C-alpha positions as CSV (number, residue, x, y, z in Angstrom):
1,M,0.0,0.0,0.0
2,I,1.2,3.5,-0.7
3,V,0.3,6.7,1.1
4,L,0.4,10.2,-0.4
5,S,1.2,12.7,2.4
6,E,1.4,16.5,2.6
7,S,3.3,16.3,5.8
8,T,6.6,18.2,5.5
9,E,8.7,20.3,7.8
10,Q,7.9,23.4,5.7
11,I,4.2,23.4,6.8
12,E,3.4,25.9,9.5
13,P,2.6,24.3,12.8
14,S,-1.1,23.6,13.4
15,A,-3.4,20.9,14.8
16,S,-4.1,19.5,11.4
17,A,-0.3,19.5,10.4
18,S,0.5,17.6,13.6
19,E,-2.3,15.1,12.9
20,N,-1.1,14.7,9.3
21,K,2.5,14.1,10.6
22,L,1.3,11.4,13.1
23,M,-0.8,9.6,10.4
24,T,2.2,9.6,8.1
25,E,4.4,8.2,10.7
26,A,1.8,5.5,11.6
27,A,1.6,4.5,7.9
28,Q,5.4,4.2,7.8
29,L,5.4,2.0,10.9
30,L,2.8,-0.2,9.3
31,G,5.0,-0.7,6.3
32,C,3.3,1.6,3.8
33,K,5.5,3.3,1.2
34,V,5.0,7.0,1.8
35,Y,5.3,9.6,-1.0
36,Y,5.3,13.3,-0.2
37,I,3.3,15.7,-2.3
38,P,3.0,19.4,-2.1
39,R,0.0,21.0,-0.4
40,D,-0.6,23.2,-3.4
41,F,0.6,23.3,-6.9
42,E,2.4,26.7,-6.7
43,R,5.8,25.2,-7.5
44,C,4.7,22.3,-9.8
45,G,1.7,23.8,-11.6
46,T,-0.6,20.7,-11.8
47,A,-1.6,17.6,-9.9
48,E,0.1,15.4,-12.5
49,N,3.3,17.3,-12.1
50,A,3.1,16.9,-8.3
51,L,3.0,13.1,-8.7
52,W,6.0,12.8,-11.1
53,H,8.1,10.9,-8.6
54,I,5.5,8.2,-7.8
55,P,6.1,5.0,-9.8
56,N,3.3,3.2,-11.6
57,Y,2.0,0.2,-9.7
58,P,0.0,-2.7,-11.2
59,K,-3.8,-2.5,-10.6
60,V,-5.1,-4.9,-8.0
61,N,-8.6,-6.3,-8.4
62,G,-10.6,-6.9,-5.3
């Protein structure tokens, strides 16, 4: 399983940022592969560009 996370050190401290960080850490502890994505597309322009570093995985039925 993969997890897309907006949790980065550059996010201003807030309750939701703390919760996001904890969920990301929990996913890693459970063995999920975590990929970090930007909170907005200011630097990358589009959602597709934001996901450039995530490999294609085979589809799983079920």
